[in-house]
Backbone bond lengths (Angstrom), bond angles and torsions (degrees), N, CA, C in turn:
res aa  C-N    CA-C-N  psi(-1)  N-CA   C-N-CA  omega(-1)  CA-C   N-CA-C  phi
1 M - - - 1.447 - - 1.500 108.33 -
2 L 1.341 118.01 131.93 1.435 121.36 177.26 1.558 109.23 -127.23
3 K 1.340 112.94 129.96 1.457 120.20 178.48 1.499 108.43 -137.31
4 I 1.287 115.76 144.47 1.450 121.99 -179.86 1.537 111.84 -124.00
5 Y 1.345 120.64 126.21 1.420 125.38 -177.32 1.517 107.72 -121.21
6 N 1.396 113.31 150.74 1.397 119.71 179.41 1.569 109.25 -147.35
7 T 1.318 115.81 145.49 1.404 120.03 177.38 1.494 110.01 -87.77
8 N 1.333 118.03 120.39 1.470 119.58 177.57 1.459 109.85 -73.27
9 M 1.367 114.92 122.86 1.515 119.59 -172.37 1.584 111.19 -69.47
10 E 1.315 114.84 -22.99 1.482 119.71 179.51 1.488 111.27 -79.39
11 T 1.341 119.80 -51.08 1.421 122.66 -178.34 1.512 114.00 -95.55
12 N 1.305 117.55 -9.91 1.506 121.93 -178.67 1.496 110.42 58.44
13 K 1.333 117.42 32.52 1.483 118.55 175.68 1.595 110.29 -117.38
14 I 1.384 112.17 153.44 1.391 116.45 -175.88 1.576 109.34 -83.64
15 E 1.363 115.43 129.57 1.434 118.47 -178.20 1.560 108.77 -126.34
16 E 1.326 116.03 144.51 1.428 118.40 173.30 1.522 110.91 -84.08
17 I 1.309 118.26 131.02 1.464 123.67 -175.29 1.533 106.99 -124.86
18 K 1.327 114.67 170.28 1.394 122.83 -178.06 1.524 114.89 -102.49
19 E 1.358 116.11 -33.18 1.497 121.50 -177.10 1.473 108.73 -92.74
20 F 1.357 115.78 163.06 1.454 126.49 176.84 1.564 106.90 -83.90
21 K 1.228 119.93 95.62 1.437 125.79 179.44 1.468 113.57 -103.81
22 K 1.310 117.14 140.10 1.460 122.24 -177.14 1.580 107.26 -59.32
23 G 1.308 112.46 136.89 1.459 115.68 179.95 1.530 115.10 93.19
24 S 1.313 113.24 -5.55 1.505 119.26 -173.99 1.523 112.40 -85.94
25 W 1.275 113.39 166.33 1.561 122.86 174.74 1.494 113.86 -109.80
26 I 1.258 117.13 115.63 1.534 122.34 -178.36 1.548 105.06 -98.70
27 N 1.311 113.37 119.15 1.497 120.27 176.36 1.484 112.02 -107.99
28 L 1.365 119.51 121.92 1.462 123.80 -179.08 1.531 106.15 -118.16
29 V 1.312 114.88 125.42 1.448 120.85 175.86 1.537 108.71 -124.96
30 N 1.382 111.83 113.55 1.496 116.61 -175.90 1.544 111.89 46.49
31 P 1.269 117.06 55.26 1.497 121.28 -173.12 1.578 110.74 -68.51
32 S 1.306 113.75 153.34 1.515 119.93 176.22 1.519 106.04 -83.42
33 E 1.371 116.57 171.99 1.471 122.58 178.70 1.544 108.02 -60.99
34 T 1.358 116.84 -40.48 1.414 119.38 -179.99 1.492 113.29 -61.40
35 E 1.338 118.50 -46.02 1.417 122.48 178.44 1.496 112.72 -61.30
36 I 1.341 116.44 -39.76 1.495 121.57 -177.62 1.572 108.38 -65.33
37 K 1.331 114.89 -46.43 1.453 118.30 179.79 1.555 112.15 -63.65
38 K 1.356 114.44 -41.22 1.408 116.97 178.23 1.458 115.45 -61.68
39 V 1.319 118.33 -43.29 1.420 120.74 178.04 1.521 111.11 -65.13
40 C 1.314 116.86 -48.03 1.500 119.86 -174.28 1.572 108.80 -63.84
41 E 1.248 118.52 -36.79 1.484 121.82 178.66 1.513 111.51 -72.31
42 S 1.301 116.53 -34.46 1.447 121.69 -175.48 1.541 112.19 -73.41
43 I 1.376 115.58 -39.45 1.484 119.52 -175.94 1.471 110.31 -109.64
44 N 1.285 119.08 1.12 1.493 125.49 176.18 1.588 112.41 60.45
45 I 1.275 114.64 65.84 1.481 121.12 172.04 1.499 110.84 -129.07
46 E 1.318 117.88 163.56 1.403 124.34 177.54 1.605 109.38 -74.14
47 E 1.318 116.04 142.22 1.448 121.63 178.09 1.526 112.39 -62.88
48 D 1.381 114.32 -28.91 1.473 118.83 -177.47 1.561 110.90 -61.24
49 F 1.279 118.61 -32.95 1.449 123.02 -178.26 1.525 109.43 -57.88
50 I 1.354 115.18 -39.54 1.449 121.36 -178.52 1.501 111.86 -81.27
51 R 1.336 117.23 -40.28 1.487 123.23 179.59 1.501 113.80 -65.68
52 Y 1.332 117.69 -31.29 1.445 122.29 177.82 1.580 108.94 -60.65
53 S 1.267 117.76 -37.01 1.451 127.78 -177.23 1.572 113.53 -72.28
54 L 1.363 110.20 -20.10 1.488 120.94 -176.70 1.500 112.98 -95.59
55 D 1.337 116.66 -1.25 1.492 122.94 -178.15 1.563 107.42 -94.80
56 Y 1.344 115.55 114.18 1.399 119.29 -173.93 1.565 111.52 -63.08
57 E 1.347 116.35 -23.32 1.459 119.11 -177.56 1.529 113.21 -87.51
58 E 1.335 119.16 -5.78 1.469 124.27 -177.77 1.605 110.72 -63.41
59 K 1.248 115.16 134.33 1.522 121.01 -179.55 1.453 109.93 -96.07
60 A 1.321 115.87 157.92 1.546 119.02 179.20 1.510 109.86 -61.09
61 R 1.331 115.84 136.25 1.439 120.17 -177.96 1.515 108.71 -172.90
62 I 1.334 117.52 172.77 1.435 125.69 179.06 1.513 107.36 -122.15
63 D 1.329 114.52 128.67 1.503 120.90 -179.42 1.520 105.64 -128.92
64 Q 1.359 114.69 134.41 1.477 121.64 -173.66 1.460 111.90 -128.10
65 E 1.311 118.35 130.92 1.460 125.47 172.20 1.561 111.42 -85.80
66 E 1.258 118.05 105.97 1.507 121.31 -172.19 1.547 109.06 -65.05
67 D 1.364 116.91 -31.09 1.532 116.13 -171.63 1.454 110.89 -70.22
68 D 1.374 119.48 -47.91 1.465 118.13 -172.84 1.540 111.98 -114.11
69 G 1.285 116.41 -1.06 1.561 116.24 177.00 1.491 114.30 84.99
70 T 1.291 119.11 10.59 1.484 120.14 176.28 1.560 109.08 -75.19
71 I 1.297 114.81 136.57 1.462 121.67 -174.14 1.487 107.88 -127.88
72 L 1.309 115.82 134.88 1.435 123.91 178.07 1.492 110.21 -110.21
73 F 1.249 121.65 118.98 1.505 128.72 176.68 1.579 104.85 -105.56
74 L 1.344 114.36 112.49 1.502 117.97 179.42 1.495 109.08 -113.72
75 V 1.373 115.32 118.88 1.445 120.26 177.27 1.563 110.19 -127.71
76 D 1.275 117.19 162.65 1.461 123.44 176.34 1.517 111.08 -94.12
77 V 1.346 118.25 131.78 1.431 119.94 179.78 1.595 108.40 -116.76
78 P 1.279 117.54 145.38 1.464 118.22 177.69 1.455 115.70 -77.10
79 I 1.381 117.35 138.93 1.436 117.91 178.87 1.644 105.02 -141.61
80 I 1.303 115.76 162.63 1.404 123.43 178.22 1.581 108.37 -113.81
81 E 1.237 116.73 121.72 1.503 122.96 -179.40 1.491 108.07 -108.29
82 K 1.323 117.61 144.00 1.427 124.20 178.77 1.475 110.45 -83.23
83 G 1.363 115.09 117.40 1.416 121.40 175.00 1.525 114.37 -96.51
84 E 1.329 119.78 179.93 1.431 123.04 -179.90 1.480 111.78 -65.53
85 E 1.359 115.23 -44.67 1.511 120.98 -179.61 1.526 112.61 -104.10
86 N 1.333 117.87 -41.81 1.435 121.10 -172.11 1.503 110.50 -136.45
87 D 1.286 114.65 165.64 1.516 119.70 173.73 1.541 105.89 -77.58
88 V 1.350 114.06 141.76 1.438 121.03 -177.08 1.528 110.66 -112.63
89 Y 1.341 114.90 124.31 1.453 120.76 176.86 1.504 111.61 -86.75
90 T 1.284 120.15 119.44 1.465 123.55 -179.93 1.460 110.63 -144.46
91 T 1.304 119.49 -171.08 1.427 124.43 177.58 1.535 113.39 -132.59
92 M 1.327 116.98 162.94 1.439 119.76 -179.71 1.580 107.78 -146.35
93 P 1.215 120.48 153.78 1.498 122.24 174.87 1.458 113.45 -67.56
94 L 1.410 116.07 144.72 1.378 124.67 170.34 1.482 109.91 -131.29
95 G 1.347 115.31 118.05 1.497 119.93 -176.42 1.471 109.53 -96.01
96 M 1.331 116.90 136.75 1.474 126.10 177.37 1.509 103.17 -123.20
97 I 1.348 120.98 114.16 1.410 125.38 178.62 1.548 111.77 -110.12
98 V 1.272 116.95 121.58 1.457 122.42 172.51 1.534 108.42 -95.27
99 V 1.301 112.59 108.04 1.520 119.21 -174.94 1.517 107.17 -93.58
100 R 1.340 116.21 96.00 1.450 122.82 -173.73 1.467 110.64 44.04
101 D 1.348 117.91 -129.07 1.498 120.26 177.92 1.557 107.66 -113.43
102 D 1.379 113.21 26.82 1.481 116.46 -171.96 1.468 113.00 -109.07
103 F 1.337 120.89 -49.95 1.429 123.39 -171.45 1.534 110.93 -135.21
104 F 1.341 115.44 157.48 1.487 121.00 172.26 1.509 105.77 -125.80
105 V 1.313 114.60 129.40 1.503 121.00 -172.24 1.558 106.60 -123.87
106 T 1.315 114.55 133.51 1.494 123.41 169.93 1.461 109.97 -117.30
107 V 1.398 115.22 137.61 1.413 119.84 -174.75 1.589 107.18 -136.62
108 S 1.372 116.54 132.56 1.451 118.46 179.48 1.475 105.07 -152.13
109 L 1.409 116.14 158.21 1.379 122.25 -178.64 1.542 112.11 -77.94
110 K 1.407 114.90 -32.79 1.435 116.81 -176.91 1.527 106.21 -135.73
111 K 1.344 114.55 167.46 1.423 118.64 174.73 1.555 108.55 -67.47
112 N 1.303 116.32 146.55 1.426 122.30 178.08 1.547 113.17 -142.87
113 K 1.290 115.84 153.42 1.510 115.84 -170.26 1.529 112.08 -67.87
114 I 1.321 117.18 -23.22 1.445 123.17 -177.97 1.608 109.22 -62.02
115 I 1.334 112.74 -57.42 1.462 116.15 179.57 1.554 110.58 -68.07
116 E 1.312 116.05 -34.15 1.486 116.89 179.68 1.499 113.66 -62.20
117 D 1.437 116.06 -33.95 1.456 118.68 177.14 1.524 113.17 -61.49
118 F 1.366 110.70 -37.17 1.567 112.62 177.11 1.540 112.07 -71.71
119 E 1.360 116.17 -37.32 1.407 122.82 179.89 1.564 109.60 -60.46
120 K 1.341 115.00 -43.15 1.461 119.49 -177.21 1.522 112.79 -87.53
121 K 1.362 117.21 8.25 1.513 124.36 168.77 1.544 106.16 67.14
122 K 1.320 119.45 39.56 1.442 118.17 177.21 1.533 112.12 -91.20
123 I 1.362 118.32 -5.27 1.415 122.27 -176.77 1.556 110.41 -98.81
124 K 1.342 115.57 126.72 1.440 118.95 175.75 1.461 114.81 -74.88
125 N 1.341 114.89 155.48 1.493 120.93 178.82 1.509 113.84 51.38
126 F 1.296 113.19 46.24 1.487 117.62 -179.68 1.568 108.52 -115.75
127 Q 1.313 111.02 121.88 1.469 120.31 175.42 1.556 107.27 -127.82
128 T 1.342 113.38 139.61 1.478 119.81 -177.91 1.558 109.55 -62.99
129 Y 1.292 117.32 -36.84 1.463 119.34 -172.05 1.563 114.07 -79.49
130 K 1.368 116.02 -11.92 1.497 120.55 176.61 1.514 107.75 -91.28
131 K 1.324 116.98 80.71 1.445 123.33 -172.14 1.482 115.61 -66.01
132 T 1.344 116.93 -40.17 1.445 121.24 178.39 1.513 109.10 -62.74
133 R 1.270 118.84 -49.06 1.474 124.38 -178.34 1.580 106.89 -63.37
134 F 1.311 117.68 -40.44 1.472 119.55 -178.65 1.534 111.90 -61.29
135 I 1.368 114.77 -39.53 1.446 120.50 178.89 1.494 110.34 -64.20
136 F 1.309 117.91 -47.35 1.496 125.71 -177.34 1.582 107.60 -63.71
137 Q 1.327 116.60 -41.00 1.457 120.36 -178.08 1.504 108.56 -64.10
138 I 1.377 117.49 -41.76 1.469 119.86 177.60 1.547 111.02 -63.19
139 L 1.348 114.88 -43.24 1.408 116.65 178.07 1.510 116.55 -60.16
140 Y 1.316 112.95 -43.89 1.466 119.96 176.43 1.530 113.54 -64.00
141 L 1.387 114.99 -42.33 1.462 116.74 -179.33 1.542 110.05 -69.56
142 N 1.355 116.59 -32.88 1.479 124.41 175.84 1.505 108.19 -56.85
143 S 1.329 115.01 -56.58 1.500 118.06 -179.09 1.556 114.25 -57.94
144 S 1.339 113.47 -33.96 1.480 118.77 178.31 1.519 109.27 -67.75
145 Y 1.271 117.53 -41.16 1.457 120.15 178.99 1.522 113.83 -66.53
146 Y 1.314 115.82 -33.52 1.512 120.04 173.05 1.493 109.03 -61.11
147 L 1.367 118.45 -43.99 1.437 121.63 -177.41 1.577 109.13 -65.50
148 N 1.321 115.33 -39.64 1.499 117.74 -178.81 1.510 109.12 -67.21
149 Y 1.317 119.85 -43.40 1.416 124.41 179.66 1.525 111.40 -65.12
150 L 1.282 116.87 -35.99 1.539 120.16 176.06 1.472 109.04 -63.25
151 K 1.300 120.32 -43.14 1.470 125.19 177.18 1.482 110.43 -59.20
152 Q 1.379 118.72 -42.54 1.430 121.87 179.72 1.581 109.99 -64.97
153 I 1.344 112.89 -40.78 1.481 116.40 177.17 1.500 111.84 -57.47
154 N 1.408 113.33 -46.13 1.442 116.06 -179.49 1.490 115.20 -61.43
155 K 1.317 118.63 -37.77 1.475 127.28 178.02 1.588 107.38 -65.05
156 E 1.350 115.84 -45.70 1.429 117.33 -178.54 1.491 110.40 -67.02
157 T 1.337 118.21 -35.85 1.450 121.61 176.81 1.554 113.20 -61.38
158 E 1.346 114.36 -42.34 1.439 119.19 177.29 1.561 115.42 -62.68
159 I 1.374 110.82 -39.76 1.480 118.66 175.16 1.559 112.36 -62.01
160 A 1.341 114.39 -45.19 1.425 118.08 179.58 1.487 114.51 -64.67
161 E 1.346 114.97 -38.08 1.506 124.12 177.29 1.524 106.29 -63.02
162 Y 1.322 121.29 -46.03 1.439 120.53 178.64 1.481 116.51 -59.24
163 I 1.279 113.13 -42.17 1.517 120.87 176.84 1.596 109.97 -62.40
164 L 1.358 112.09 -47.12 1.467 117.03 -178.41 1.540 113.42 -61.31
165 K 1.321 115.03 -28.26 1.447 116.83 -178.32 1.550 112.71 -67.01
166 N 1.327 110.12 -27.43 1.535 115.62 -178.82 1.524 110.60 -98.30
167 S 1.269 118.89 -26.84 1.463 119.63 177.66 1.525 111.68 -156.28
168 M 1.312 115.68 127.12 1.494 121.41 178.46 1.500 109.50 -76.55
169 K 1.304 118.86 95.14 1.342 124.15 179.49 1.570 112.29 -110.89
170 N 1.376 114.01 135.69 1.453 119.40 -179.52 1.516 111.82 -59.46
171 K 1.334 119.11 -32.86 1.403 121.88 177.97 1.482 114.22 -60.17
172 E 1.303 119.02 -42.27 1.438 122.39 -178.36 1.544 108.89 -72.92
173 L 1.329 114.84 -37.72 1.482 118.76 178.90 1.570 109.54 -62.58
174 L 1.312 115.64 -42.13 1.462 118.54 176.78 1.515 110.72 -67.23
175 K 1.243 117.14 -35.46 1.494 120.27 174.71 1.510 113.96 -58.69
176 L 1.356 114.60 -46.35 1.489 120.93 172.21 1.513 112.99 -59.02
177 L 1.285 115.94 -37.34 1.512 119.71 -176.66 1.555 108.20 -69.53
178 S 1.406 113.33 -41.76 1.442 119.37 179.79 1.525 112.18 -61.54
179 L 1.374 113.44 -43.04 1.493 118.41 -179.91 1.593 107.33 -66.73
180 E 1.290 116.55 -36.89 1.497 115.01 178.23 1.460 113.63 -63.15
181 K 1.357 115.41 -39.83 1.491 116.82 175.58 1.516 111.24 -64.12
182 G 1.326 116.76 -39.83 1.469 118.20 179.61 1.483 110.37 -60.27
183 L 1.317 119.75 -41.89 1.444 122.67 179.14 1.523 114.65 -62.13
184 V 1.320 112.05 -32.25 1.572 120.88 179.13 1.614 104.26 -66.75
185 Y 1.342 114.01 -47.96 1.458 119.60 -177.15 1.509 108.50 -63.72
186 F 1.309 120.86 -43.29 1.403 123.57 -176.68 1.574 111.16 -64.90
187 T 1.372 114.87 -44.13 1.520 118.64 -178.04 1.464 109.07 -61.74
188 T 1.374 116.44 -43.40 1.443 122.02 -176.45 1.569 110.89 -62.12
189 S 1.327 112.96 -46.18 1.487 121.59 -177.01 1.594 109.97 -67.19
190 L 1.265 113.67 -41.56 1.480 119.06 -176.45 1.544 109.51 -63.06
191 K 1.353 113.06 -43.43 1.497 114.68 -179.00 1.549 110.62 -69.68
192 S 1.309 119.87 -29.96 1.441 122.01 175.49 1.535 112.15 -68.74
193 N 1.415 112.62 -41.16 1.438 117.06 174.95 1.535 114.91 -62.28
194 E 1.367 114.72 -37.30 1.402 116.84 177.34 1.491 114.66 -58.88
195 I 1.364 117.07 -38.32 1.468 120.84 179.64 1.525 107.77 -64.98
196 V 1.280 120.75 -41.09 1.454 123.12 177.45 1.514 112.41 -59.53
197 M 1.301 114.76 -46.74 1.516 120.64 -178.52 1.513 111.24 -67.15
198 E 1.311 114.55 -43.04 1.543 116.06 176.96 1.526 112.20 -63.48
199 K 1.305 115.78 -35.74 1.476 120.63 179.20 1.550 107.45 -66.03
200 T 1.317 116.34 -46.98 1.484 123.73 175.99 1.461 111.69 -53.90
201 M 1.377 116.10 -46.55 1.417 123.97 -174.08 1.548 113.39 -56.50
202 R 1.273 118.42 -26.52 1.470 124.64 -175.73 1.567 109.44 -70.46
203 G 1.356 116.78 -21.10 1.403 121.62 174.13 1.494 113.36 81.60
204 K 1.372 120.78 13.24 1.437 124.00 176.77 1.499 116.53 -88.88
205 I 1.361 114.78 -18.89 1.408 124.59 -175.46 1.499 110.73 -87.14
206 I 1.343 114.86 -51.15 1.459 124.15 -175.83 1.464 107.90 -141.19
207 K 1.318 116.96 147.10 1.472 121.34 -178.45 1.552 110.92 -65.61
208 L 1.297 113.55 134.37 1.498 120.45 -179.09 1.497 109.45 -102.10
209 Y 1.336 114.50 127.47 1.452 119.71 173.07 1.485 109.23 -100.86
210 E 1.290 115.18 145.91 1.548 120.21 -172.18 1.521 112.90 -59.60
211 E 1.405 114.87 -38.53 1.432 113.74 -178.22 1.591 113.29 -80.57
212 D 1.330 114.83 -13.48 1.482 120.99 177.58 1.511 110.07 -90.03
213 G 1.401 115.24 -29.33 1.470 117.47 -177.31 1.526 114.99 -62.57
214 E 1.256 114.63 -26.13 1.530 117.10 176.06 1.480 111.29 -69.27
215 I 1.322 119.95 -31.81 1.451 122.73 179.72 1.535 108.32 -67.14
216 L 1.345 115.03 -40.66 1.488 121.25 -178.44 1.608 108.10 -66.17
217 E 1.352 113.19 -45.61 1.475 117.97 175.98 1.514 113.97 -55.76
218 D 1.323 117.25 -45.75 1.468 124.40 175.59 1.534 110.31 -60.71
219 A 1.352 115.89 -39.45 1.453 118.80 177.45 1.468 113.92 -63.53
220 I 1.297 114.71 -41.37 1.496 119.36 179.39 1.476 110.41 -66.41
221 I 1.388 117.01 -38.85 1.518 120.14 -178.97 1.556 107.03 -66.16
222 E 1.346 116.61 -43.88 1.467 121.14 -179.31 1.624 109.21 -62.73
223 N 1.269 116.76 -42.19 1.434 121.64 179.80 1.549 111.53 -63.86
224 R 1.332 116.28 -40.80 1.464 118.21 178.81 1.503 110.06 -68.67
225 Q 1.325 118.40 -36.06 1.443 121.85 177.19 1.512 110.33 -63.25
226 A 1.369 115.42 -40.85 1.463 122.38 -179.10 1.570 109.84 -63.81
227 I 1.362 112.93 -37.37 1.495 118.34 -177.73 1.518 107.73 -66.20
228 E 1.356 116.91 -44.25 1.470 122.30 -179.01 1.538 108.35 -61.14
229 M 1.374 115.49 -48.02 1.452 116.88 -176.47 1.548 110.98 -63.97
230 A 1.269 116.77 -41.03 1.511 121.36 -179.29 1.500 109.42 -61.60
231 Q 1.380 118.21 -41.24 1.428 122.05 179.16 1.532 112.30 -64.88
232 I 1.409 114.61 -43.07 1.489 120.96 179.81 1.473 109.09 -64.25
233 Y 1.372 118.69 -53.39 1.458 119.84 179.70 1.554 113.33 -60.97
234 S 1.330 117.29 -33.07 1.431 119.79 177.64 1.489 111.21 -65.86
235 N 1.352 117.98 -43.27 1.493 120.52 179.59 1.491 109.02 -65.10
236 I 1.371 117.96 -39.86 1.450 119.61 179.89 1.475 112.75 -60.35
237 L 1.382 109.92 -46.57 1.472 119.13 -175.81 1.573 110.51 -64.88
238 N 1.347 114.89 -40.49 1.440 121.06 176.68 1.529 110.39 -57.41
239 G 1.302 115.33 -48.23 1.490 121.75 178.94 1.493 113.56 -63.25
240 T 1.337 114.21 -36.87 1.426 120.39 178.84 1.608 108.93 -68.43
241 M 1.316 117.30 -46.70 1.456 118.85 179.29 1.520 111.44 -63.18
242 D 1.286 118.04 -37.69 1.453 120.28 178.02 1.561 111.94 -66.30
243 A 1.374 113.78 -39.07 1.439 116.73 175.66 1.490 115.82 -62.20
244 Y 1.355 111.21 -44.22 1.501 116.29 179.58 1.529 113.38 -67.37
245 A 1.357 114.81 -31.69 1.441 118.64 175.70 1.507 108.95 -65.31
246 S 1.304 119.08 -40.63 1.508 122.03 -178.19 1.583 106.46 -69.33
247 I 1.297 116.19 -39.73 1.511 121.05 -177.94 1.588 106.56 -64.31
248 I 1.290 117.76 -44.10 1.451 122.54 -177.82 1.549 107.49 -62.97
249 S 1.302 114.17 -47.20 1.510 120.15 -179.42 1.522 109.95 -61.54
250 N 1.292 117.85 -41.28 1.414 122.37 -178.06 1.573 111.46 -68.92
251 N 1.342 114.46 -39.73 1.425 120.96 175.87 1.537 113.18 -62.65
252 L 1.344 112.80 -39.96 1.510 116.68 175.55 1.462 112.96 -64.36
253 N 1.354 115.18 -41.57 1.510 118.68 -178.46 1.541 108.78 -64.06
254 G 1.370 114.89 -40.74 1.474 119.35 175.88 1.495 113.67 -61.63
255 V 1.344 117.16 -41.04 1.471 116.53 175.15 1.522 114.22 -64.47
256 M 1.349 116.11 -44.23 1.421 121.65 -179.98 1.533 109.89 -61.89
257 K 1.318 118.36 -41.66 1.432 121.75 178.21 1.528 113.20 -63.16
258 F 1.383 114.46 -40.82 1.509 119.33 178.38 1.493 109.69 -65.28
259 L 1.369 117.15 -46.09 1.490 118.85 -178.45 1.532 111.36 -65.61
260 T 1.351 118.18 -30.86 1.455 118.98 178.06 1.463 111.50 -71.43
261 S 1.349 119.76 -34.43 1.389 124.15 176.75 1.458 113.34 -67.81
262 I 1.376 116.56 -41.22 1.439 121.82 177.53 1.554 111.60 -63.75
263 T 1.350 117.64 -39.03 1.463 128.38 173.73 1.508 109.14 -55.25
264 I 1.365 115.35 -46.88 1.573 118.29 -178.01 1.414 108.79 -67.42
265 I 1.394 119.13 -43.60 1.461 120.11 -178.60 1.525 113.54 -61.46
266 L 1.345 115.21 -44.25 1.411 120.00 179.42 1.674 114.12 -66.84
267 A 1.286 108.30 -27.95 1.503 114.81 177.90 1.461 111.86 -66.94
268 V 1.301 119.58 -29.34 1.539 122.83 -171.16 1.589 108.14 -66.06
269 P 1.329 122.04 -54.71 1.426 120.02 -179.15 1.512 111.22 -65.87
270 T 1.301 115.88 -34.86 1.460 117.19 179.31 1.504 112.66 -64.89
271 M 1.371 117.04 -37.35 1.461 123.31 177.84 1.599 108.43 -65.89
272 I 1.306 116.88 -46.99 1.410 121.53 -178.68 1.515 112.07 -61.14
273 S 1.355 116.47 -47.42 1.464 121.08 179.25 1.543 113.26 -65.45
274 S 1.325 114.94 -28.89 1.514 120.42 173.75 1.497 111.21 -67.53
275 F 1.295 118.55 -41.36 1.438 123.65 174.60 1.512 112.88 -52.45
276 W 1.365 112.77 -51.75 1.553 117.39 -177.12 1.496 108.97 -76.84
277 G 1.293 123.08 -4.29 1.376 123.53 176.79 1.534 112.47 -92.26
278 M 1.317 116.66 -7.67 1.488 117.55 178.05 1.519 114.08 -68.64
279 N 1.283 117.23 151.79 1.435 123.81 -177.69 1.518 108.88 -87.27
280 V 1.328 118.25 55.20 1.505 123.07 179.07 1.526 107.14 -140.00
281 G 1.278 117.72 168.50 1.443 124.03 178.82 1.565 111.55 -68.12
282 L 1.335 113.87 124.17 1.484 115.60 -175.47 1.569 107.40 -133.29
283 P 1.341 118.30 156.98 1.473 120.31 178.60 1.598 107.17 -61.60
284 F 1.324 115.10 148.21 1.436 124.00 170.25 1.584 112.89 66.76
285 Q 1.396 113.05 10.88 1.450 113.16 179.54 1.554 114.96 -71.42
286 N 1.332 113.36 -23.90 1.520 117.44 178.47 1.531 110.73 -100.77
287 S 1.311 118.14 1.43 1.472 119.44 -177.30 1.612 108.74 -86.47
288 P 1.356 117.16 140.24 1.363 120.15 178.06 1.510 113.14 -65.80
289 M 1.383 115.53 -20.43 1.469 120.33 177.18 1.514 112.53 -97.35
290 G 1.305 117.84 14.02 1.500 122.76 -171.73 1.471 109.39 -57.40
291 F 1.374 118.06 -45.49 1.462 123.05 -175.46 1.516 110.26 -66.03
292 V 1.310 118.16 -42.57 1.492 121.93 179.58 1.522 108.89 -64.19
293 I 1.355 115.92 -44.41 1.501 120.08 -179.24 1.508 109.98 -59.92
294 M 1.363 115.74 -44.48 1.427 117.30 -177.99 1.520 110.82 -65.08
295 I 1.335 118.35 -37.23 1.508 120.81 178.62 1.547 106.67 -63.06
296 L 1.330 116.91 -44.45 1.485 119.74 -176.20 1.504 111.30 -61.05
297 I 1.431 112.66 -43.14 1.460 117.01 179.32 1.625 111.09 -62.09
298 A 1.294 114.19 -39.04 1.509 120.71 178.37 1.494 110.69 -63.49
299 V 1.382 116.26 -45.01 1.443 120.22 -179.10 1.480 112.35 -67.37
300 I 1.357 117.14 -44.51 1.458 121.25 -179.40 1.522 109.10 -63.80
301 T 1.292 117.53 -43.80 1.521 121.81 -177.95 1.569 107.37 -64.98
302 T 1.312 117.62 -44.77 1.476 119.12 179.38 1.587 110.16 -60.86
303 I 1.338 114.46 -48.33 1.517 115.31 177.35 1.513 112.43 -53.64
304 A 1.315 114.23 -45.09 1.473 120.06 -178.03 1.455 110.23 -62.72
305 V 1.326 119.28 -45.51 1.526 122.08 177.06 1.485 110.26 -61.15
306 S 1.374 116.92 -44.00 1.481 121.17 -179.26 1.547 110.29 -60.65
307 W 1.325 114.92 -44.08 1.487 119.16 179.78 1.556 111.12 -61.88
308 W 1.338 113.27 -41.88 1.510 118.85 -177.90 1.554 108.49 -64.00
309 L 1.348 116.88 -45.49 1.445 123.32 179.21 1.525 108.68 -63.71
310 K 1.317 119.20 -41.68 1.431 118.92 176.70 1.518 114.26 -60.25
311 R 1.337 114.88 -39.91 1.518 118.55 -179.22 1.559 107.34 -67.55
312 K 1.328 117.78 -31.63 1.427 122.60 -179.83 1.552 112.82 -81.06
313 D 1.354 116.13 4.77 1.500 125.46 177.89 1.549 106.90 58.66
314 M 1.336 117.40 45.14 1.485 121.48 -179.53 1.593 108.58 -104.84
315 L 1.345 117.34 -2.77 1.501 115.90 -175.16 1.562 108.62 -121.66
316 N 1.341 118.35 21.55 1.445 118.88 178.61 1.518 109.73 -93.00
């Protein structure tokens, strides 16, 4: 998908346009080969700058073309993917390309809320031609979404824990495992993003304006807070998973112990009756009360064994 936006200098409003106009914002979401070639030929940049952003394995970094001054800012943004059982929290690359002083390009594999907020004009003081501010606004909004998703993860963890307290279901355990993986992805991506922002803060990559520098500082603060939250939630979730693993193992041991005790108890009358079923001379075999006596012996022996197992805490 290819869309081009431009700030109307007369009305100061964002408009979607069809031509590549200087000062415009070009947004690519999972672009086709035709769209990639069209953009690269129209604004004169290398295709690699766009393809880097479409590689799921690419890490956050800054790449600069020394010849023409084109700069690629690559950061990880949080997304929620639909899984078979649960929603999956993960990250994907978002490329921001500053094409000289002419164009600003964003590239992503999928739609994400960060870019959608700009498309829906939810961001204040946003102009397509102010590229430095645009980058910092994206970085700040990205950090904010990390914090929001981390809060969602914490709420979902609490709900899963509440359900698990009443019933040990595999679905909820798998949910916790999925959330734990999401926190790992978030922590790794946040740390990579921090490196990009710190490098940008030095002012050697792109010119820093005083009014825009505060946005970047706020973005760095939000990102650090998100890193701390992700680490805290990850530690809590790790402890919770370990605790439930111990509980499940203990419950299984209890069940096995109980079933073993029941097997022993049931074996007692079976063993006694098998003795009296042998084709040899046995006590009470000629007595008219022999059957009753045998039943009483089996009952008394069973009660004694049950009492002994109870004392040994084998029937709890």
